[in-house]
N, C-alpha and C positions, 0 to 999 in steps of 0.2 A: 715693561710687562707686555708680553705678546700673546697671551692666552686668548684663543678665539674658539667660537663654537664650530662644530664640524659634523660631517655625516658619520654614520656608524661604519665599522669595518666590514664591508660586504664585497663579495667576489666581483671583479670586473675583468673584462677581456680587452687586451691590448690589440690595436690595429695599426697598420702602417702610418707613418707620418705623412702630413700634407702641408702645404703652405697655408698661411692665414688668409682670411677673406680680404678683399681689396680695402685698403685704408687702415688695416690693423697692423701695428708694428710686428716685426718678425722675431724680436727678442734681441738680447744683448749680443753685440758682435756678430749679428746675422746668424745666430745659432738656429738650428732647425726646430720646427715645432713638432709636437707629438699629438696625434689624434688618439683618444682613448674612448672606448665604448663602455658606458656605465651599466649598472645592473638593471636599470629601467629601460634599457634599449637606446637611450639617447647618447649622443656623442658630444664631447667637448675637446677643444684644442688647448694643450698646455704648452707654455713657452716661458723663457726667462722674462722677468719684468724689466722694463726700461723706464727712464725718466719720462718718456712720451706717454706712458700709461697713467700718469698721475691724475689727470682729469677724469678718466674712466674709473679709476680706483676710488676717487673721491665720490663719484656718483654711486658706485656700488655700495660703499660703506655708509653713505648718507641714507641709502634706502633700507638699511637694517632696521628692524623693529627695536624698540627700547630694551626689550628683554635680551635680544641678541647682543646689543651694545653692552649691557651689563655683564653678560657671560664672557664677552671678549675682554673688556677693559676694567671689569669690576665696578663700573659706574656707567650711568646712562648719559653722562655729560661730557664724554670724551670728545676731543676735537677730531673730526673726520679729516680735516685738512692736514693736520700733523700726521695722523695715521696713514693717510694715502702717501704722503711724502716719504715716510719711513719705508713703506713697501717698495716704492719706486727708486729708492737710492741704489746706485750702482757703485760699489767700491769693494775693497778687499774684506771688509768685516760684515757686509750685508749681502744676502743672496735671496732674491724673491722670485716667485713664480706666479703667473696669472693663468686662469682658465677662462676661455670664452666660448660661447655657443656659436652656432653657424651664422648668426647675424653680427658677430663681433662684440656682443655684449658681455662684459665681465661677469662671471657667475661664481668665481672663487679665486682666492689667492692664498699663498703660503709664503712664509719668510723665516729665515734664521738670521740672528745677529750674534756675531762671535763675542764671547765673554772673555776668553783667554786663549792660549795656544791650543788647548785641547777641547774646550767646551763652547757650545753655542746655545742660545735660547731660541725655541721654535714656536711658531704659532700658525694657525690655519683658520680661514673663514670660508664657509660654503653657503651659497644662497639657500633659503628655506626650502624651495621646491626640489632641491637636489639632495637634501638630507636622506641618509639611508641608502645612497646609491654607490658608496665606496670611494667617492672622490676625495674625501679627506685623507683616507689611507694612501691613496695613490700620490697625493701631493707630498705627504710626509715621507713616503718612500723615495720620491725623486729628490727631495731636499737632503735626505740622509745620504744618498749615494753621492750627491755633489759635495756635501760636507766631508765625507770620508776621503774623497779625492784631494781635498784641501788640507788633509791632515787632522781634521777635527774628529775626535773619537767619541764624544758624548753629547747628546742632546738633552737639554733641560727645559721643562715647561712648568709654569704655574697655572693651576686649574682650580676653579671653584669646586668644592666637594660635591655640589649638586649638579655639576655639569657632567652627567653620566655618559653622554654621547662622546665627548672629547676624551674622557678617561678610558672609554672602551676602545677608541682608536689607538691610543698609546699602549694599553695593556694587551689587547687581543692581537694587534698587528705587530707590535714591537717589543713585547714582554717588558714594558716599563714597570719600574718599581717606585713606590712612594719613599722619598728620602726625608721629607719634612712635612709636618702639618702645623699650621698656625691659624687658629680660628677657623674661618670658613674656607681656607685655601690649602691646597696640597701642592707640593713640589715633587714632580716625577722626573726620573732620569732613565735614559736607555742608550745603548751603544748605537752609533751611526751605522755600524756594520749590520744591524738587525734589519736593514732593508732587504737583505737576502731572505731572512726568515719570513718577512711579509709577502714576498713574491712566491715563496713555497706554499704559504697558507692560502693566499687569495689569487694567485695567478695574475697579479697586476703588473 
């Protein structure tokens, strides 16, 4: 279960890439970082997660309020150590992104885990102070583009029905549709190719 809280789908402006601050990993395989400017005027750097990020991810997740933990894991008692490890895993079935501010502090992450040859489950977590700035949409966009290149055609997410912000990210940005509802949970799906739709709508 990867469902996470996120920011609403709001327009953001992309700016040129830059290197990460000193001491911050540059991403898997030395891949370049990407600097994005958010709706509130702040900037964050997005890059692929690596195993070196696990301590910082654990700190980020441990700082979540209990309500945010419940929205993400459907329980307040989830293990932040296990969650951080999952995001930092680097292999063929996992792909993660981290976003950090100018100090190198992790302020968001996103991940997909491949379910089968064509589908992967996706989740996003954004720090409270950046909700509503478009970062959640940008992260899902980047994940979807990466997944499509790997031959994954569909993203799946399980979301609490009350988690309107996350549902808005998927519906407004990627035309997600509900494929199943069980009790308080909804399962949504959308094509990975819809990252193009997101960029047309929000310029991210």
